[in-house]
C-alpha positions as a printed Julia matrix, in Angstrom:
622×3 Matrix{Float64}:
 230.73  43.84  216.0
 234.72  43.71  216.42
 234.21  47.08  218.87
 231.61  45.23  220.8
 233.75  42.13  221.21
 236.73  44.11  222.63
 234.7   46.55  224.87
 235.42  45.08  227.93
 239.05  44.46  227.2
 239.51  48.29  226.1
 238.22  49.81  229.16
 240.7   47.58  231.02
 243.85  48.75  229.08
 246.53  50.57  230.51
 246.88  54.31  230.16
 250.87  53.68  229.86
 253.28  53.88  227.24
 253.94  50.5   225.17
 253.58  48.37  222.12
 250.59  46.31  220.99
 250.3   43.75  218.3
 247.23  42.96  215.92
 246.78  39.32  215.27
 244.61  37.45  212.65
 242.76  34.11  213.75
 245.55  31.94  213.01
 247.74  33.9   215.73
 249.46  35.63  213.11
 250.78  38.84  213.29
 249.28  41.43  211.3
 250.76  44.61  212.88
 252.95  45.68  215.57
 252.53  49.5   216.54
 253.61  51.59  219.34
 251.79  54.4   221.81
 252.29  56.71  224.45
 248.9   55.77  225.91
 247.94  52.16  224.99
 244.33  52.65  225.79
 243.97  55.57  224.0
 245.41  54.11  220.63
 243.73  50.65  220.65
 240.02  52.77  221.17
 240.84  54.74  217.85
 241.1   51.84  216.12
 237.59  50.2   217.42
 235.54  53.8   217.46
 233.13  54.49  215.29
 235.18  56.69  212.81
 235.56  57.68  209.13
 239.2   58.43  209.04
 240.89  55.38  208.89
 243.5   54.91  205.75
 242.74  52.05  203.25
 245.85  50.31  204.94
 244.16  50.27  208.78
 240.67  49.17  206.9
 242.31  46.28  205.76
 244.1   45.47  208.79
 240.99  45.8   210.76
 239.2   43.28  208.19
 241.69  40.23  209.43
 241.61  41.42  213.22
 241.12  38.66  215.67
 242.77  39.59  218.42
 244.91  41.87  219.91
 248.16  41.9   222.75
 249.98  44.95  224.06
 253.31  45.1   226.4
 253.77  48.25  228.91
 257.35  50.12  228.58
 258.85  52.64  231.39
 258.58  55.14  228.34
 257.78  55.77  224.87
 261.61  55.58  223.96
 261.74  52.1   224.9
 258.49  51.23  223.4
 260.08  52.52  220.34
 262.74  50.63  220.61
 260.82  47.35  221.38
 258.43  47.92  218.44
 261.68  48.03  216.09
 262.76  44.46  217.69
 259.11  42.67  217.53
 258.76  44.06  213.55
 262.41  42.57  212.55
 261.32  39.36  214.6
 258.02  38.6   213.04
 257.69  40.84  209.6
 254.08  41.87  210.22
 252.81  42.49  206.4
 251.13  45.76  207.67
 254.0   47.66  208.69
 255.4   48.03  205.02
 256.8   51.46  206.12
 259.75  49.78  208.0
 260.56  46.99  205.04
 263.89  49.02  204.45
 265.1   47.54  207.43
 266.26  50.44  209.09
 268.16  49.75  212.47
 268.82  52.29  214.73
 271.65  54.61  215.19
 274.8   54.56  216.85
 278.16  56.68  217.1
 281.04  55.45  215.91
 284.58  56.12  217.06
 287.64  54.48  215.09
 290.65  55.05  216.79
 292.55  53.6   213.87
 292.46  56.56  212.26
 295.38  59.43  212.44
 292.57  61.88  213.47
 289.49  60.45  214.72
 286.3   61.93  213.62
 282.53  61.18  215.25
 280.27  59.35  213.14
 276.31  58.4   212.99
 275.78  54.73  211.63
 273.19  52.47  211.56
 275.33  48.93  211.16
 277.95  47.85  213.8
 280.84  46.09  211.76
 283.37  43.79  212.82
 285.93  46.31  212.93
 288.36  47.59  216.05
 285.99  51.05  216.53
 284.05  51.94  219.29
 280.5   52.03  219.03
 277.64  53.72  221.47
 274.02  53.43  221.33
 271.57  52.32  220.34
 269.89  55.97  220.1
 266.15  55.83  219.95
 265.85  58.13  216.84
 268.22  59.97  214.37
 267.1   63.49  216.66
 268.47  61.84  219.7
 271.63  60.99  218.27
 272.38  64.28  216.25
 271.57  66.0   219.78
 274.53  64.06  221.22
 277.08  64.97  218.61
 276.28  68.38  218.98
 276.71  68.33  222.68
 279.78  66.42  222.09
 280.91  69.15  219.75
 280.59  71.76  222.26
 282.17  70.08  224.84
 285.2   68.68  223.03
 286.89  70.69  219.9
 287.26  67.78  217.89
 287.25  68.03  214.01
 284.06  67.75  212.32
 285.8   68.01  208.62
 286.09  65.2   206.27
 289.51  66.5   204.77
 292.59  64.88  204.86
 294.67  66.05  207.43
 298.51  67.29  206.64
 299.1   69.78  209.46
 300.09  72.18  206.44
 297.14  73.92  205.57
 297.44  77.74  205.18
 294.9   78.43  207.46
 292.07  76.79  209.77
 288.36  77.01  209.07
 286.13  78.9   211.34
 285.95  76.35  213.96
 288.82  76.91  215.02
 288.17  80.3   215.54
 284.93  80.29  217.41
 286.77  77.47  220.05
 284.94  74.47  218.25
 288.0   72.78  216.87
 291.9   72.77  217.96
 292.79  72.8   214.07
 294.94  69.75  213.27
 294.83  71.07  209.84
 297.28  73.7   210.8
 299.45  71.72  213.08
 297.77  73.88  215.83
 297.66  70.31  218.05
 299.47  67.43  217.8
 298.47  63.57  217.01
 298.87  62.41  220.43
 296.97  65.47  222.12
 294.24  65.11  219.53
 293.63  61.29  220.64
 293.87  62.61  224.13
 290.91  64.38  223.36
 289.03  61.47  221.65
 289.81  59.31  224.4
 288.19  61.85  226.41
 285.03  61.5   224.51
 284.98  58.08  224.8
 285.15  58.22  228.9
 282.23  60.59  228.72
 280.05  58.55  226.5
 280.97  55.52  229.22
 279.66  57.73  231.72
 282.91  58.2   233.41
 283.6   61.89  233.89
 285.84  62.06  236.68
 289.24  61.44  234.81
 288.23  64.26  232.31
 287.21  66.87  235.21
 290.46  65.78  236.79
 292.74  66.22  233.6
 291.07  69.57  232.71
 291.29  71.0   236.11
 295.13  70.6   235.77
 295.48  71.67  232.51
 293.48  74.9   233.65
 295.9   75.58  236.52
 298.83  75.06  234.25
 297.22  77.55  231.74
 296.68  79.73  234.72
 299.83  80.05  236.13
 301.4   80.56  232.63
 299.27  83.56  232.39
 297.45  82.1   229.43
 294.11  83.13  230.87
 292.35  82.91  227.28
 293.26  78.94  227.62
 292.1   78.75  230.97
 288.64  80.47  230.55
 288.05  78.08  227.99
 288.73  74.95  230.07
 287.07  76.43  232.98
 283.89  76.7   230.86
 284.53  73.41  229.82
 285.07  71.53  232.93
 281.66  73.56  233.96
 279.81  72.45  230.94
 281.0   68.67  231.71
 279.82  68.7   235.32
 276.31  70.06  234.56
 275.65  67.49  231.9
 277.09  64.7   234.3
 275.06  65.56  237.02
 271.86  65.61  234.74
 272.38  62.41  233.43
 270.24  59.36  234.6
 271.22  56.12  233.85
 268.72  53.72  232.22
 269.8   50.47  233.87
 271.69  49.64  237.38
 275.82  50.24  237.01
 277.82  47.51  236.4
 274.62  44.94  235.99
 273.6   46.02  232.04
 275.23  43.56  230.3
 272.83  41.09  230.96
 269.77  41.3   233.03
 266.31  39.57  233.14
 263.78  41.13  235.35
 260.85  38.84  236.61
 257.58  39.9   238.51
 254.48  37.75  239.06
 250.72  38.23  239.47
 248.47  35.8   240.66
 244.4   35.45  241.04
 242.7   32.56  242.0
 243.97  29.65  239.9
 245.73  31.43  237.08
 249.13  33.25  237.55
 251.2   35.43  235.29
 254.85  35.83  235.04
 256.49  38.69  233.15
 260.02  38.91  232.06
 261.97  41.87  231.13
 265.27  40.86  229.3
 267.87  43.73  229.13
 271.57  43.48  227.22
 273.88  45.91  227.04
 271.88  48.43  228.28
 269.19  47.9   226.41
 265.46  46.57  226.56
 265.02  43.8   224.05
 261.92  42.2   224.66
 259.12  41.74  227.51
 257.45  38.68  227.27
 254.55  37.28  229.61
 253.71  33.8   230.3
 250.13  32.37  231.74
 250.71  29.47  234.37
 247.72  27.47  235.84
 246.84  25.17  238.78
 248.8   28.18  240.82
 246.12  28.52  243.65
 247.12  26.97  246.11
 251.21  27.46  245.85
 253.22  29.99  247.81
 254.83  33.09  245.75
 258.14  31.25  246.1
 257.24  27.78  244.89
 255.56  29.34  241.57
 259.02  31.43  240.98
 261.28  28.16  241.63
 259.14  26.44  239.01
 258.97  29.17  236.65
 263.07  29.31  236.43
 263.35  25.84  236.09
 260.98  25.57  233.4
 261.95  29.03  231.42
 265.66  28.57  231.48
 265.7   25.25  230.65
 265.29  25.86  227.15
 267.33  29.39  226.95
 270.95  28.66  225.87
 272.59  31.76  227.13
 271.45  33.2   230.65
 272.1   36.6   231.89
 274.22  37.26  234.43
 271.68  38.69  237.03
 268.21  37.52  237.39
 266.23  40.26  239.47
 262.88  38.32  241.17
 260.19  39.48  242.96
 259.84  36.57  244.84
 262.88  34.6   246.39
 262.39  30.9   244.94
 261.87  28.54  248.03
 265.46  26.81  247.32
 267.56  29.29  246.44
 270.67  27.46  246.73
 269.42  24.8   244.79
 268.37  26.97  241.9
 271.98  28.22  241.87
 273.53  24.83  241.46
 271.28  24.13  238.9
 272.22  27.16  236.69
 275.82  25.87  237.41
 275.23  22.49  236.23
 272.9   23.29  233.33
 274.73  26.3   231.76
 278.2   26.14  233.4
 277.44  29.79  234.66
 277.2   31.39  237.93
 274.11  33.66  237.95
 273.17  35.9   240.44
 269.69  35.69  241.92
 268.54  39.01  243.47
 265.62  40.0   245.1
 265.8   43.75  245.01
 263.84  45.91  247.78
 264.57  49.65  246.36
 266.03  51.32  243.53
 266.39  50.8   240.08
 266.46  46.79  240.21
 263.14  47.47  242.23
 261.86  49.36  239.6
 262.74  46.52  236.26
 260.63  44.06  238.99
 257.76  46.12  239.11
 257.8   46.84  235.4
 257.65  43.29  234.42
 254.99  42.97  237.24
 253.01  45.47  235.58
 253.17  43.5   232.1
 252.12  40.44  234.17
 249.3   42.01  235.77
 247.76  43.46  232.36
 248.41  40.36  230.4
 246.54  38.6   233.27
 243.97  40.85  233.28
 243.53  40.72  229.2
 243.55  36.98  229.55
 240.94  36.55  232.12
 238.57  39.24  230.12
 238.98  37.16  227.25
 237.49  34.32  229.0
 234.38  36.35  230.29
 233.94  37.64  226.75
 233.3   34.11  225.63
 229.55  33.56  225.5
 229.04  29.7   225.9
 231.85  29.99  228.53
 229.55  32.86  230.59
 226.28  30.96  229.6
 228.13  27.88  231.4
 228.86  29.58  234.38
 225.51  30.67  234.8
 223.69  27.77  234.44
 226.19  25.89  236.66
 225.65  28.26  239.15
 221.61  27.94  239.28
 221.83  24.4   239.46
 224.48  24.37  242.37
 223.12  26.85  244.4
 219.64  25.71  243.8
 218.24  29.23  242.56
 214.71  29.91  240.91
 216.02  31.43  237.95
 218.99  31.99  235.74
 221.12  34.19  237.87
 221.2   37.41  234.83
 221.68  39.93  237.67
 224.24  39.38  240.26
 225.06  41.92  242.8
 227.99  41.22  245.28
 229.12  43.15  248.83
 232.18  43.9   250.62
 233.81  45.94  253.1
 237.08  47.61  253.67
 238.73  49.08  256.42
 241.85  49.52  258.62
 241.08  49.07  262.34
 237.55  50.35  261.65
 239.07  53.92  260.24
 237.54  54.83  256.68
 235.22  51.97  256.84
 233.85  51.72  253.08
 231.62  49.45  251.18
 231.21  48.68  247.49
 228.19  47.18  245.39
 229.04  45.67  242.25
 226.71  44.28  239.47
 227.58  41.53  236.95
 224.85  41.57  234.27
 224.4   38.2   232.11
 228.08  37.27  233.65
 229.79  40.49  232.55
 230.63  43.31  234.85
 228.41  46.37  234.5
 230.61  49.19  235.94
 227.88  51.99  235.67
 225.91  50.26  238.12
 228.57  50.04  240.34
 227.76  51.87  243.96
 230.24  52.46  246.96
 229.23  53.29  250.62
 230.99  55.31  252.8
 229.83  53.83  256.57
 228.62  56.54  258.84
 227.0   54.62  261.17
 229.35  52.26  262.57
 232.56  53.51  264.81
 233.67  50.34  266.13
 235.35  47.33  264.32
 232.27  45.35  263.35
 232.59  43.8   259.8
 228.81  42.55  260.56
 227.6   45.97  261.39
 229.1   47.67  258.66
 227.7   45.06  256.22
 224.08  45.48  257.58
 224.45  49.11  257.48
 225.38  48.84  253.51
 222.72  46.55  252.75
 219.92  48.53  254.64
 220.79  51.64  252.77
 220.38  49.62  249.51
 217.8   47.25  249.95
 215.48  49.96  251.69
 215.16  51.68  248.31
 213.88  48.64  246.91
 211.55  48.1   249.97
 210.19  51.78  249.37
 209.75  51.56  245.51
 207.65  48.62  246.6
 205.33  50.67  248.79
 204.94  53.15  246.1
 204.5   51.05  243.27
 201.01  50.23  245.19
 199.63  53.45  245.0
 200.71  54.54  241.52
 198.74  54.26  238.16
 200.72  52.7   235.59
 201.96  55.21  233.65
 203.65  56.72  236.67
 205.69  53.77  236.96
 208.48  54.82  235.47
 209.6   57.23  238.1
 210.43  54.44  240.25
 211.78  52.26  237.76
 215.55  53.08  238.18
 218.64  51.16  238.94
 217.88  51.09  242.73
 214.67  49.5   242.41
 215.73  46.26  240.26
 215.52  43.23  241.79
 219.01  41.02  241.82
 218.65  37.44  240.99
 221.48  36.32  243.51
 223.23  38.49  246.01
 226.88  37.63  247.01
 228.39  38.51  250.25
 232.03  38.41  250.65
 232.53  36.5   253.91
 231.61  33.56  255.86
 228.6   32.48  258.03
 228.6   35.23  260.18
 228.06  37.96  257.24
 225.56  35.85  255.81
 223.56  35.94  258.72
 224.11  39.93  259.19
 222.91  40.29  255.4
 220.16  37.58  255.73
 218.6   39.6   258.75
 218.67  43.2   256.72
 216.43  41.45  254.08
 214.14  39.9   256.49
 213.37  42.78  258.23
 212.7   44.5   254.73
 210.52  41.8   253.99
 212.7   40.99  250.95
 213.65  37.17  252.09
 212.6   35.7   248.57
 215.92  37.33  247.08
 218.63  34.45  246.96
 221.59  35.08  248.98
 225.14  33.44  249.29
 228.27  33.96  250.53
 231.92  33.1   249.8
 234.56  32.56  252.49
 237.93  33.11  251.05
 240.08  30.74  252.8
 238.54  27.82  251.2
 236.54  29.36  248.72
 233.25  27.36  250.12
 229.87  28.96  249.63
 227.32  29.04  252.25
 223.37  29.82  251.85
 220.75  30.45  254.14
 219.06  27.0   255.75
 222.05  24.87  254.54
 223.99  23.97  257.39
 226.76  22.32  255.38
 229.17  24.5   252.92
 228.79  24.12  249.11
 231.81  22.97  247.73
 232.17  23.95  243.82
 234.54  21.86  242.08
 237.95  23.95  241.86
 238.45  23.67  238.14
 234.25  24.79  237.31
 233.67  27.68  235.12
 230.93  28.5   238.48
 233.67  28.81  240.93
 235.29  30.97  238.22
 232.41  33.19  237.8
 231.93  33.76  241.54
 235.65  34.47  242.32
 235.64  37.24  239.77
 232.52  38.82  240.93
 233.68  38.71  244.71
 237.39  40.24  243.54
 235.89  42.99  241.57
 233.76  43.86  244.82
 237.14  43.77  246.91
 238.94  45.67  244.37
 236.16  48.64  244.14
 236.13  48.65  247.8
 239.53  49.04  248.56
 240.23  51.5   245.76
 237.49  53.75  247.52
 239.26  52.9   250.74
 242.59  54.24  249.72
 241.04  57.19  247.88
 239.63  58.21  251.82
 242.58  57.23  253.44
 244.54  59.41  251.39
 242.24  62.68  251.05
 242.81  62.26  254.97
 246.45  62.09  254.91
 246.62  65.35  252.64
 244.26  67.37  255.39
 246.38  66.48  258.05
 249.54  67.87  259.48
 250.21  69.41  255.56
 247.19  71.67  256.45
 249.29  73.31  258.77
 251.99  74.89  256.39
 251.06  78.16  255.04
 250.8   78.36  251.12
 250.28  74.72  250.36
 247.47  74.14  248.47
 245.75  71.27  247.22
 247.78  70.68  243.97
 250.92  71.06  245.77
 249.99  68.43  248.15
 249.16  65.82  245.75
 252.41  66.05  243.9
 254.4   65.9   247.65
 252.29  62.53  248.24
 252.64  61.33  244.77
 256.6   61.69  245.16
 257.09  60.69  248.58
 253.86  58.5   249.32
 253.1   59.58  252.66
 253.14  62.42  255.2
 255.91  60.21  256.88
 257.62  60.52  253.46
 257.82  64.17  252.95
 258.83  64.54  256.7
 262.21  62.16  256.1
 262.92  64.09  252.67
 265.72  66.82  252.7
 264.92  70.04  251.29
 266.72  69.48  247.88
 264.42  66.56  247.9
 261.52  68.73  248.42
 262.5   71.65  246.26
 262.74  68.6   243.22
 258.79  68.27  243.38
 256.72  70.5   241.03
 255.31  73.61  242.53
 257.61  73.7   245.73
 260.42  76.53  246.03
 262.93  76.85  248.81
 261.04  78.93  250.95
 258.14  76.69  251.15
 260.18  73.76  251.24
 261.88  75.36  254.27
 258.36  75.96  255.66
 257.54  72.32  255.23
 260.39  71.29  256.88
 259.64  73.62  260.09
 256.05  72.65  260.22
 256.69  68.57  259.69
């Protein structure tokens, strides 16, 4: 029963990394888990399986609902999972009852000859901490890298400088042997300072210092020492080039990134909270009565409501949309929190990536929120009954078909047909059309074409049915021959007239038909000059909007596919040695042929499958 109830929501779940939360009927958290593919992991819980552990079986017996949060990577999902578990203490996450925290690297310069420690606890001392790291393996790799780059001691012995001989690490150039007095305490602390600078991402002073020492050693004919410094410089440069900063430089001590998605009269806002370079939480908030408000107004309203109860806001807030009265909002922050807050609407780079991730989480939350609404049988039945009454339909509209057209100035025109059965989408019955008979920008003609291609199937099946004996009827009882209880057209009166013309010509005028004009959400039906205005908060209007939006989404998805295919088969076809897979890699990375044309040779070579010679041919061809 649970699998059936969640089936539609599972189909809509993303195939991205993230964290999922299982809840009971009291909204209590049963279990928090991480996944590199949210959809696959959630599906594994509700599929037909006999491999569940007793713990999972018990958890599923209490399960009433689930939620999830999308992250940029599996590593972020791991950290967020730990944060949520510590916050909520779910009863089925028993494996983490030891309250184990994430590891840090600790350097205490108060020691005479400091060591590099791995610790899971930050203490109130004078030591410097770096982290957290996602797991013990990653922190051990970092320590091993530091050991190769900087010759610090890894032993735990007391350093007197009077040992008779050094250990093996000295002879393989991994330690400068303070134990035998081969390096002074001052010079050893200089190495520790270099390690701290390196961990802070500041390699320039280190390289400059090492360059000077290398030149000095070379002038003094100490070529062995100069060679060691040369290799050290080379290794640090390579590592520095490979490092990627998780968050924008200079802004990693307090950032909130806010993204928003709006569908009809519902909106959802996603907030990413980043402190000290660490993603500590992703929250989403549903807002209603938003249909006629601009994004700027919604963002302004959310900022005031959300940060009124937040005691310490971050220094920087990244916004998908600028608030209408941005200066007033800044003054409001100054008054309520005695703090200057920077409101930024990023256009590119890492800041934009954070806002996009917040928007993605808001979109997924709103999708799941609406899916819950559709899964409520009472609500769906109410919406169908309302629609039958308000449109004066002869029967309950159990099967509703909706059609939409998508094109840009007539190019790559496509049409969509989506089916809702008993108020719920039936994706297996969806159909898409590539408009072939209309070359001009004529939405009405395009609509007539796709409706003719669809409904002539019913007309033909009726003719065949009269010539068949009863036992042969199964041959024509396919999905194309099913009569809809209601046909909805995305458009106004003109689209309705075009659609009605098709049905009349095919002798199918008994099929109820209506159109919905997006501007005011008015419904038009044949032989009724005035628009039918459904109540703004009615379940019937939500149903019609949902069906219309799904038809639009399905049409535009196909349109984009054809457009991308066309762009791939344009000037890129002239490049010798560039196959379909490499074309797709280029389009994914640069977005378009124009983006590829603007890319440098180095950027082209950084694309999977693109060699230096092929990159040069691409540049020359484009």
